[in-house]
C-alpha positions in Angstrom: 72.4 85.3 59.8 75.1 87.1 59.8 73.5 90.4 58.8 70.9 90.1 61.2 73.8 90.0 64.1 75.3 92.8 62.6 71.5 94.4 62.6 70.8 93.7 65.8 74.0 94.8 67.4 73.9 98.4 65.2 73.0 100.6 68.3 69.4 101.9 68.9 70.9 105.5 69.7 74.7 105.9 69.8 76.8 106.4 72.6 80.5 107.6 72.2 80.8 107.2 76.0 79.4 103.3 76.1 82.3 102.8 72.5 84.9 104.2 74.6 84.5 102.8 78.1 83.6 99.1 76.5 86.8 99.4 74.1 89.5 101.2 77.0 88.3 98.0 79.2 88.5 95.3 76.2 91.9 97.0 75.5 93.6 97.2 78.5 92.6 93.8 79.7 93.6 92.2 76.6 97.2 93.9 76.7 97.4 92.8 80.5 96.0 89.2 80.1 99.3 88.4 78.4 101.4 89.5 81.4 99.7 88.7 84.3 98.3 85.1 85.0 94.7 84.5 84.0 93.0 81.3 83.8 90.9 80.5 80.8 87.7 80.6 83.2 88.6 84.0 84.2 89.4 85.6 80.6 85.7 83.6 79.5 84.1 85.4 82.4 85.7 89.1 82.0 84.6 88.9 77.9 81.1 87.2 78.7 80.6 90.5 81.6 81.4 92.8 79.2 79.9 92.0 76.3 76.8 91.9 78.8 77.0 94.7 79.1 77.5 96.6 75.8 74.9 94.3 74.4 72.4 95.5 77.4 73.4 99.8 76.6 74.4 99.8 73.0 72.5 97.7 70.5 68.9 97.6 69.3 67.5 95.4 71.8 67.8 99.1 73.6 64.6 100.1 71.8 62.5 96.6 74.0 64.2 98.4 77.4 62.6 101.4 76.5 59.5 100.3 75.7 58.5 97.3 77.8 58.6 97.4 81.7 59.9 93.4 81.5 62.3 94.5 79.4 63.9 97.4 81.2 64.4 95.1 83.9 65.9 92.2 81.9 68.2 95.1 80.8 69.0 96.4 84.2 69.5 92.3 85.3 72.5 92.7 83.4 74.0 95.8 84.1 73.0 95.6 87.9 73.8 91.9 88.1 74.8 89.4 85.6 77.8 91.8 83.9 79.3 93.0 87.0 78.7 89.8 88.4 81.0 88.3 86.2 83.7 90.9 85.5 84.0 90.5 89.2 84.5 87.4 89.2 87.4 87.4 87.0 89.1 89.4 89.1 90.6 91.2 86.7 92.7 94.2 88.6 96.1 92.5 87.8 95.5 92.6 84.5 93.4 95.7 83.9 97.0 96.9 85.9 99.2 95.6 83.7 97.6 96.7 80.0 98.3 100.0 81.6 101.8 101.7 80.5 104.2 101.2 83.2 105.3 105.0 82.4 101.5 105.6 82.6 101.7 104.1 86.0 104.2 105.7 88.0 103.6 108.8 86.0 99.9 109.1 87.1 97.7 106.0 88.1 99.7 105.6 91.4 99.7 109.3 92.5 96.1 109.5 91.9 95.4 106.4 93.4 97.5 107.9 96.3 95.9 111.2 97.1 93.8 111.7 100.6 90.5 112.1 98.2 90.9 108.7 96.5 91.4 106.9 99.7 88.3 108.5 101.7 86.0 108.0 98.4 87.2 104.2 98.4 86.8 104.2 102.2 83.4 105.2 101.9 82.3 103.4 98.7 83.5 100.1 99.9 82.1 100.7 103.5 79.9 97.6 103.8 76.9 99.1 104.9 76.8 101.9 102.2 77.8 99.2 99.5 74.7 97.5 100.5 72.7 100.5 100.7 73.5 102.0 97.7 73.2 98.2 95.5 69.5 98.4 97.0 69.0 101.6 97.4 69.4 102.4 93.5 67.1 99.7 92.4 64.3 101.6 94.7 65.3 104.8 93.8 64.9 104.1 89.6 61.7 102.1 90.3 59.9 104.8 92.1 57.2 105.5 89.8 58.0 109.5 89.4 61.2 109.0 88.7 61.0 106.0 86.3 58.6 107.9 84.6 61.0 111.2 83.7 64.4 108.6 83.8 62.1 106.9 80.5 61.5 110.4 78.6 64.6 111.8 79.4 67.7 110.3 77.7 69.7 112.3 79.5 68.6 110.9 82.9 67.9 107.5 81.4 71.9 107.0 80.3 72.6 108.4 83.9 70.4 105.5 85.0 72.4 103.0 83.2 75.3 103.8 84.5 75.2 104.0 88.0 73.8 101.1 87.9 76.7 99.4 86.0 79.2 100.8 87.9 77.4 100.2 91.6 77.2 96.6 90.1 81.0 96.4 89.9 81.5 97.9 93.1 79.8 95.6 95.0 80.5 92.3 93.3 84.0 93.4 93.6 83.9 93.7 97.2 81.5 90.1 97.5 83.4 88.4 95.3 86.7 89.2 96.0 88.5 86.0 96.7 91.6 87.2 98.9 92.0 87.4 102.6 91.9 90.4 104.8 93.9 92.0 104.5 94.5 92.8 101.8 90.7 92.6 100.8 88.3 95.1 102.3 85.9 92.6 104.3 86.9 89.5 105.4 85.4 86.5 103.7 82.6 85.8 106.6 81.3 89.6 106.2 81.2 89.8 102.7 78.3 86.4 102.9 76.4 88.8 105.3 76.6 91.7 103.2 75.2 89.9 100.1 72.9 88.1 102.0 71.4 91.6 103.3 70.7 92.7 99.9 68.2 89.5 98.8 65.0 90.7 101.6 65.2 94.2 100.1 64.8 92.6 96.4 62.8 90.2 97.2 60.1 92.6 98.8 59.9 95.3 95.9 59.7 92.4 93.1 56.3 90.8 95.1 55.6 94.4 95.3 55.6 95.2 92.0 53.9 91.5 91.0 51.1 91.5 93.6 50.4 95.4 92.9 46.6 94.9 91.4 47.3 98.7 89.6 49.5 99.8 86.8 52.6 101.4 88.3 54.4 102.8 85.6 52.3 103.8 83.1 55.0 105.6 81.0 54.8 102.6 78.8 51.5 102.3 77.5 51.8 106.1 77.1 54.6 105.8 74.9 53.5 102.8 73.0 54.1 99.3 73.7 57.2 97.4 71.5 54.7 93.5 72.4 51.1 95.0 72.3 50.1 91.3 72.5 51.2 91.6 76.4 49.0 93.3 78.4 50.0 96.2 81.0 49.4 93.9 84.0 51.1 90.9 82.5 54.2 93.1 81.4 54.1 94.5 85.3 53.8 91.2 86.7 57.0 89.6 84.5 59.0 92.9 85.7 58.5 92.1 89.3 59.4 88.3 88.9 62.3 89.2 86.9 63.5 91.5 90.1 62.3 88.7 92.7 63.7 86.1 91.5 66.6 85.8 89.5 68.0 89.2 91.4 67.8 87.2 94.6 69.4 84.2 92.9 72.2 85.9 91.8 72.9 87.2 95.1 72.8 83.6 96.5 75.3 82.6 94.2 77.2 85.7 95.0 76.7 84.4 98.7 78.5 80.8 97.6 80.9 82.1 95.5 82.0 84.2 99.4 81.6 81.1 101.2 84.0 78.9 98.7 86.6 81.3 98.9 86.2 81.5 102.8 86.6 77.8 102.7 89.2 77.9 100.7 91.3 80.8 102.3 90.5 78.3 105.7 91.8 75.2 104.2 95.4 77.0 103.2 95.5 79.0 106.4 95.7 82.2 104.7 92.6 84.2 107.3 94.0 86.6 109.8 92.6 84.6 112.9 94.0 81.0 111.2 97.5 82.5 110.9 97.4 84.2 114.5 95.9 81.2 116.3 98.6 77.9 114.9 97.2 74.4 115.3 97.6 72.9 118.9 99.1 69.4 119.2 95.7 67.8 120.0 93.6 69.9 117.4 96.6 69.1 114.5 
């Protein structure tokens, strides 16, 4: 049993980038969680999210991700939705900062974050219109038939594709699931709900298009050989479309519900800007 588990955890194609990135994140969070106030639920969410990303990037499952379309969609469901969603849900910023040695923070991190280029980049990437366009646009871009064909043949482009999904997922879900009021959060709770709801229709449309298309959209899997020969190309494509259509959209619905919960909690604690600016009158009290 243990030998089988280790067999599946071995990388199909070794990537030092994945190992270093995951190890750095794990070490920083483990160090910082000892000093920052991190609940058990938040710790569990972080470790599950990080483990999901590692499994989707750096295990023998990668062979199946490269040789079946529905497995590829399952991989991106983890990389773009589930893994980053769980990490953002753990709200690990304080723990990650606390995990960096104090001298390094003072000498390198704070000056780097306060540069004009860093502030401009953050303003651009966290702009709601750009954030939702990137979140949906990357899904569409990598599923364009000619682009997808090249990405599945070129290992360098394949890794760029996967990492772009991880980084964009972290950016988007961090913006949506931020539990703080605005400011210091970049978006007010109501706008976070609208942001994540705006991402639902394009995912449904693309998933439905892939599911109902009567011809093979991604012949690369037939050309390179399929991992599961008992699944027909069209059935493989239909299952992949369903994974984008239903679970992908449901993740956005769950994100909207969590953002709504944060909104209600902040309102109950009078921590919203409009609540603080407009104290209750005696009649309203």
